[in-house]
C-alpha positions as CSV (number, residue, x, y, z in Angstrom):
1,M,116.2,125.6,118.2
2,P,118.8,127.9,116.5
3,E,119.9,131.2,117.9
4,P,117.3,134.0,117.3
5,N,119.5,135.5,114.6
6,N,117.1,136.0,111.6
7,D,120.0,136.1,109.2
8,I,120.4,132.3,109.2
9,F,116.7,131.9,108.2
10,Q,117.0,134.5,105.4
11,T,120.1,132.6,104.2
12,A,118.3,129.3,104.2
13,L,115.4,131.0,102.3
14,K,117.7,132.5,99.7
15,E,119.5,129.2,99.1
16,S,116.3,127.2,98.8
17,V,115.2,125.7,95.5
18,H,112.2,124.4,93.6
19,F,114.1,121.6,92.0
20,S,116.7,119.7,94.1
21,V,119.2,117.4,92.4
22,K,119.1,115.1,95.5
23,T,115.6,114.0,94.6
24,I,117.3,112.0,91.8
25,N,120.0,110.4,94.0
26,S,120.3,111.3,97.7
27,N,124.1,110.5,97.6
28,I,125.1,113.1,95.0
29,E,126.4,116.6,95.7
30,K,123.8,119.1,96.5
31,G,122.4,121.6,93.9
32,G,119.2,122.8,92.4
33,L,117.2,125.5,90.7
34,R,114.6,128.1,91.8
35,L,112.2,129.8,89.4
36,S,111.5,133.4,89.2
37,K,108.2,135.1,88.6
38,Q,109.4,136.1,85.1
39,Q,109.6,132.4,84.2
40,A,105.9,131.9,84.5
41,L,104.3,130.1,81.5
42,D,100.8,130.3,80.2
43,L,99.9,126.8,79.0
44,P,97.1,124.4,79.9
45,Y,99.4,122.0,81.8
46,L,100.2,121.5,85.5
47,S,103.8,122.4,86.2
48,A,105.8,124.7,88.4
49,R,106.0,127.4,85.7
50,T,102.2,127.3,84.9
51,L,101.4,127.5,88.6
52,L,103.5,130.6,88.8
53,K,101.4,132.1,86.0
54,E,98.3,131.5,88.2
55,N,100.0,133.3,91.1
56,F,100.6,130.2,93.2
57,L,103.4,130.4,95.7
58,I,105.3,127.2,95.1
59,P,107.2,126.3,98.3
60,T,110.9,125.8,98.0
61,D,113.1,123.3,99.8
62,Y,116.7,123.1,101.1
63,Q,119.4,121.6,98.8
64,A,120.8,119.2,101.5
65,N,120.4,118.5,105.2
66,A,123.6,119.5,106.8
67,G,123.9,120.2,110.5
68,K,120.9,122.1,111.7
69,T,119.4,122.7,108.2
70,A,116.2,120.7,108.8
71,S,115.5,122.6,112.1
72,I,116.2,126.0,110.5
73,F,114.0,125.2,107.6
74,K,111.0,124.5,109.9
75,V,110.8,128.3,110.3
76,V,111.3,128.9,106.6
77,K,108.6,126.3,105.7
78,A,106.1,127.8,108.2
79,A,106.7,131.3,106.9
80,M,106.3,130.2,103.3
81,L,103.2,128.1,103.8
82,D,101.6,130.6,106.2
83,D,101.1,127.7,108.7
84,D,99.1,128.1,111.9
85,I,101.9,128.5,114.4
86,S,99.7,129.3,117.4
87,S,100.8,126.1,119.1
88,E,104.5,126.9,118.8
89,D,106.5,128.8,121.4
90,V,106.9,132.6,121.3
91,E,110.4,132.5,119.9
92,F,109.4,130.3,116.9
93,Q,106.4,132.6,116.2
94,Q,108.7,135.6,116.2
95,Q,111.2,134.1,113.8
96,V,108.4,133.2,111.4
97,K,106.9,136.6,111.4
98,Q,110.3,138.3,110.9
99,L,110.9,136.1,107.9
100,Q,107.5,136.4,106.1
101,P,108.2,139.8,104.5
102,H,111.2,138.3,102.7
103,I,109.3,135.5,101.1
104,D,108.1,137.3,97.9
105,T,111.4,138.9,97.1
106,I,113.3,135.6,96.6
107,F,111.2,135.0,93.5
108,D,112.3,138.2,91.8
109,E,115.3,136.6,90.2
110,P,116.1,132.9,89.3
111,Y,118.6,131.1,91.3
112,Q,120.8,128.0,90.7
113,A,123.5,126.2,92.6
114,G,125.7,123.2,92.1
115,T,125.0,123.1,88.3
116,D,128.4,123.8,86.9
117,D,129.4,120.1,87.1
118,L,126.8,117.5,87.2
119,D,127.4,114.3,89.1
120,I,127.8,111.2,87.0
121,R,124.9,109.6,88.9
122,M,122.4,112.2,87.7
123,R,119.9,110.6,85.3
124,Q,120.1,112.1,81.9
125,L,118.1,112.2,78.6
126,L,120.0,112.7,75.4
127,I,117.9,114.8,73.0
128,P,119.1,115.0,69.4
129,K,119.6,118.5,67.9
130,N,121.4,119.5,64.8
131,G,123.3,116.3,64.5
132,E,124.4,116.4,68.1
133,Y,122.8,115.7,71.5
134,I,121.7,117.8,74.4
135,S,121.9,116.2,77.8
136,I,118.9,116.9,80.0
137,S,118.3,115.8,83.6
138,P,114.6,115.8,84.4
139,L,113.8,117.0,87.9
140,T,110.5,117.3,89.9
141,A,109.5,120.3,92.0
142,A,108.6,118.9,95.5
143,G,106.6,122.1,96.1
144,V,104.3,121.3,93.2
145,N,103.7,117.8,94.7
146,Y,102.9,119.5,98.0
147,L,100.2,121.7,96.4
148,I,98.7,118.7,94.4
149,N,98.5,116.6,97.6
150,Q,96.7,119.3,99.4
151,E,94.1,119.5,96.6
152,V,93.8,115.7,96.5
153,D,93.3,115.5,100.3
154,F,90.6,118.2,100.1
155,I,88.8,116.5,97.2
156,N,88.9,113.1,98.8
157,E,87.6,114.4,102.1
158,A,84.8,116.2,100.4
159,R,83.7,113.2,98.4
160,K,83.8,111.1,101.5
161,E,81.6,113.4,103.6
162,K,79.1,114.1,100.8
163,D,78.9,110.5,99.7
164,S,79.8,111.7,96.2
165,E,79.1,109.7,93.1
166,F,82.7,110.1,92.1
167,N,85.4,107.8,93.4
168,R,88.3,109.0,95.6
169,I,91.4,110.1,93.7
170,Q,93.9,107.2,94.0
171,T,97.5,107.7,95.0
172,A,100.4,105.3,95.2
173,V,103.5,105.1,97.4
174,F,106.7,105.9,95.6
175,G,110.0,105.4,97.4
176,I,111.9,108.7,97.1
177,G,114.5,109.8,99.6
178,G,115.8,106.5,100.9
179,A,115.5,105.4,104.5
180,N,115.6,109.0,105.7
181,P,113.7,111.3,103.3
182,Q,114.5,114.4,105.4
183,N,118.1,114.1,104.1
184,V,116.7,115.0,100.7
185,G,114.3,117.7,101.6
186,S,111.5,118.7,103.9
187,L,108.9,118.4,101.1
188,V,110.2,115.1,99.7
189,R,107.4,113.1,101.3
190,S,105.0,114.9,99.1
191,M,106.7,113.3,96.1
192,Q,106.0,109.9,97.6
193,R,102.3,110.1,96.8
194,P,101.8,110.2,93.0
195,I,98.3,110.2,91.6
196,V,97.5,106.8,90.0
197,I,95.3,106.9,86.9
198,D,94.0,103.8,85.3
199,S,94.7,103.5,81.6
200,P,91.7,103.8,79.3
201,Q,90.0,100.4,78.7
202,A,89.1,99.7,75.1
203,S,85.6,98.5,74.5
204,E,85.6,94.8,73.6
205,K,82.7,95.4,71.1
206,I,84.6,98.2,69.5
207,R,87.7,96.1,69.2
208,Q,85.8,93.3,67.7
209,A,84.0,95.6,65.2
210,L,87.2,97.2,64.0
211,A,88.8,93.7,63.6
212,I,85.9,92.5,61.5
213,F,85.8,95.7,59.4
214,Y,89.5,95.6,58.6
215,N,90.3,91.8,58.7
216,G,87.0,90.0,58.2
217,F,86.5,86.8,60.2
218,T,87.3,83.1,59.8
219,A,84.2,81.1,59.1
220,R,84.1,77.9,61.2
221,I,83.0,74.6,59.5
222,S,81.3,72.4,62.1
223,R,83.0,69.0,62.0
224,K,80.3,67.5,64.3
225,L,76.8,67.6,62.9
226,K,73.6,66.3,64.2
227,L,71.0,65.8,61.4
228,I,67.4,64.7,61.8
229,S,65.7,62.6,59.1
230,D,62.4,60.7,58.9
231,S,64.0,58.2,56.5
232,R,65.3,55.0,58.0
233,R,67.8,54.8,55.1
234,A,69.2,58.3,55.9
235,I,72.5,57.1,57.5
236,D,73.1,54.6,54.6
237,A,72.2,57.2,52.0
238,L,74.6,59.8,53.5
239,R,77.4,57.2,53.6
240,E,76.6,56.2,50.0
241,W,76.7,59.8,48.9
242,A,80.2,60.3,50.4
243,D,81.4,57.1,48.8
244,I,80.2,58.2,45.4
245,L,82.0,61.6,45.7
246,N,85.2,59.9,46.8
247,R,85.3,57.5,43.8
248,Q,87.0,58.6,40.6
249,L,84.8,58.0,37.7
250,M,85.3,55.7,34.8
251,I,83.9,57.6,31.8
252,T,85.4,55.9,28.8
253,A,85.6,52.4,27.5
254,T,89.3,52.6,27.7
255,N,89.1,53.1,31.5
256,T,90.5,56.7,31.3
257,I,90.1,58.2,34.8
258,Q,89.3,61.9,35.3
259,N,88.6,63.8,38.5
260,W,85.4,65.5,39.4
261,N,86.8,69.0,38.7
262,E,87.1,68.1,35.0
263,L,83.6,66.8,34.8
264,E,81.7,70.2,34.8
265,I,78.4,68.7,33.7
266,F,78.6,65.3,35.5
267,A,75.8,64.3,37.8
268,P,76.3,61.0,39.7
269,S,73.6,58.4,39.5
270,T,71.8,58.6,42.8
271,N,68.4,57.9,44.3
272,M,66.0,60.1,46.1
273,D,67.3,59.2,49.6
274,V,70.9,60.1,48.6
275,R,69.9,63.4,47.1
276,E,67.8,64.3,50.1
277,Q,70.8,63.7,52.5
278,E,73.1,65.6,50.2
279,V,70.8,68.7,50.3
280,I,70.4,68.4,54.1
281,F,74.1,68.1,54.7
282,L,75.1,71.0,52.4
283,N,72.2,73.2,53.6
284,R,73.3,72.7,57.2
285,I,76.9,73.7,56.5
286,T,75.8,76.7,54.4
287,H,73.3,77.8,57.1
288,D,76.0,77.7,59.8
289,V,78.4,79.8,57.8
290,L,75.8,82.4,56.9
291,K,74.6,82.5,60.5
292,Q,78.2,83.3,61.6
293,A,78.3,86.1,59.0
294,A,75.0,87.6,60.3
295,F,76.5,87.6,63.8
296,Q,79.6,89.5,62.6
297,K,77.3,92.0,60.8
298,N,75.4,92.6,64.0
299,I,78.6,93.5,65.9
300,L,79.4,96.0,63.2
301,E,76.0,97.5,63.4
302,E,76.3,98.0,67.1
303,A,79.5,99.9,66.6
304,E,78.3,101.8,63.5
305,S,79.3,105.2,64.9
306,I,83.0,104.4,65.2
307,L,83.5,103.0,61.7
308,P,85.2,105.2,59.1
309,S,82.9,107.3,56.9
310,M,82.6,106.5,53.2
311,D,84.4,109.8,52.5
312,D,87.4,108.7,54.6
313,I,87.6,105.3,53.0
314,E,85.9,104.7,49.7
315,R,84.4,101.2,49.5
316,P,81.6,99.1,48.0
317,S,79.9,98.8,51.4
318,F,79.9,100.8,54.6
319,W,80.4,97.7,56.6
320,V,83.6,96.3,55.0
321,H,87.1,97.6,54.2
322,P,87.9,97.4,50.4
323,S,91.0,95.3,51.0
324,L,88.8,92.3,52.1
325,S,88.3,89.5,49.7
326,F,85.3,89.5,47.4
327,V,83.8,86.5,49.2
328,M,84.4,88.0,52.7
329,Q,82.7,91.3,51.7
330,G,79.6,89.5,50.6
331,L,79.6,87.3,53.7
332,I,79.5,90.4,55.9
333,D,77.1,92.5,53.8
334,A,74.3,90.5,52.2
335,E,73.6,93.4,49.9
336,L,76.7,92.4,47.9
337,R,75.6,88.8,47.3
338,D,75.0,88.9,43.5
339,D,75.4,85.9,41.1
340,D,79.2,86.3,40.8
341,W,79.5,86.3,44.6
342,R,77.4,83.1,44.9
343,I,79.7,81.4,42.4
344,K,82.8,82.4,44.3
345,F,81.4,81.7,47.7
346,S,80.3,78.2,46.6
347,E,83.8,77.5,45.4
348,Y,85.2,78.8,48.7
349,L,82.8,76.7,50.7
350,A,83.4,73.5,48.6
351,K,87.1,73.8,49.2
352,R,86.5,74.2,53.0
353,I,84.3,71.2,53.1
354,T,86.8,68.9,51.3
355,N,89.4,69.9,53.8
356,E,87.5,68.5,56.8
357,T,86.5,65.2,58.2
358,F,82.9,65.2,59.5
359,E,81.3,63.2,62.3
360,I,77.6,63.1,61.6
361,E,74.9,61.8,63.8
362,I,71.6,60.8,62.3
363,N,68.8,59.2,64.3
364,N,71.3,58.3,67.1
365,E,73.7,56.6,64.7
366,I,77.1,58.2,64.0
367,I,79.2,57.9,60.8
368,T,82.4,59.6,59.8
369,I,82.9,61.0,56.2
370,S,85.8,62.7,54.5
371,L,85.3,64.1,51.1
372,D,88.2,64.0,48.6
373,H,89.4,67.3,47.0
374,N,88.4,65.9,43.6
375,S,84.8,66.5,44.6
376,E,85.2,70.3,44.9
377,G,83.8,71.0,41.4
378,Y,80.7,69.0,42.0
379,L,80.1,70.4,45.5
380,A,80.5,73.9,44.2
381,R,77.8,73.4,41.6
382,R,75.5,71.9,44.1
383,L,76.1,74.7,46.6
384,R,75.3,77.3,44.0
385,E,71.8,75.9,43.9
386,I,71.5,76.2,47.7
387,V,73.1,79.6,48.3
388,R,70.7,82.5,48.0
């Protein structure tokens, strides 16, 4: 223990700082800043200056541990924090009591040391201003961390004892001060326990709803279908239907070949079985796509409250962004499905069908069909009769 000369404790107190540069790098030259009462700041944030505004005594720390500094500062720290020193020896108690009247006066004026020349190892932020840059070295007040940790410990203990519905405040371990934190400061261990806050988790339903609203959705065409038919000729009829649509048609005596898109009024010669399987096949695909659309609309309805208002974004339907295609808007909102939409949707679906190869099971027998793009026109006409 140092000699009972109170001057050494007063000197340690006067040279103590709120912000020590050694918290950035323990190997650089000592230095730091101490705030005054006049630098208090009235803002809704947690910082050294805002705590001064609320009349908190923010404990200060030594700039560097040289010789007996750490031992001397035990007295300073006890006096500043008004610790219970009843277990200490009489000499220690006397030193603390003699120093306590000097605590408030050190905050009358700001103090700084070792700031004329900053060590090259000090971290810096370059902030642009008037075409130039201002160099700023961010520092943390260990005393603020000390006060926060006290509050965290109090809250966690209270929640533990009362079996609170709230979770404990989570803290992490942050390596500051190197192998011997005491070389940086007596309060540096308080900086090693930062509060950990989980980032907000976006609702999956909200994310999906906004994606549908702004981007629509991709309708899936099932390439594997299982159809049920009472007709024994169903499988042959469906195969015959596909063959008919894939053949180019001879329509003149001179054997001129035209594709299906040019034959707007053509209807192939078929029988009842073929026509039945055609309707079943196209109905199944149309139903699947419209069922997907209804599912997407349901997601939007569940997230109705987060969608932009009609005043914010003017649009034909509350449920869709105006940038979506005409077909997509009608898919999502059935109220938009007029005759024009049915024509465009039928053309869209016909194109999708002719880009796929289908594996179809009927009465436990499987066939594979692939429709040529020349059949788009005919398929679109047939789909217009089905879509409602």
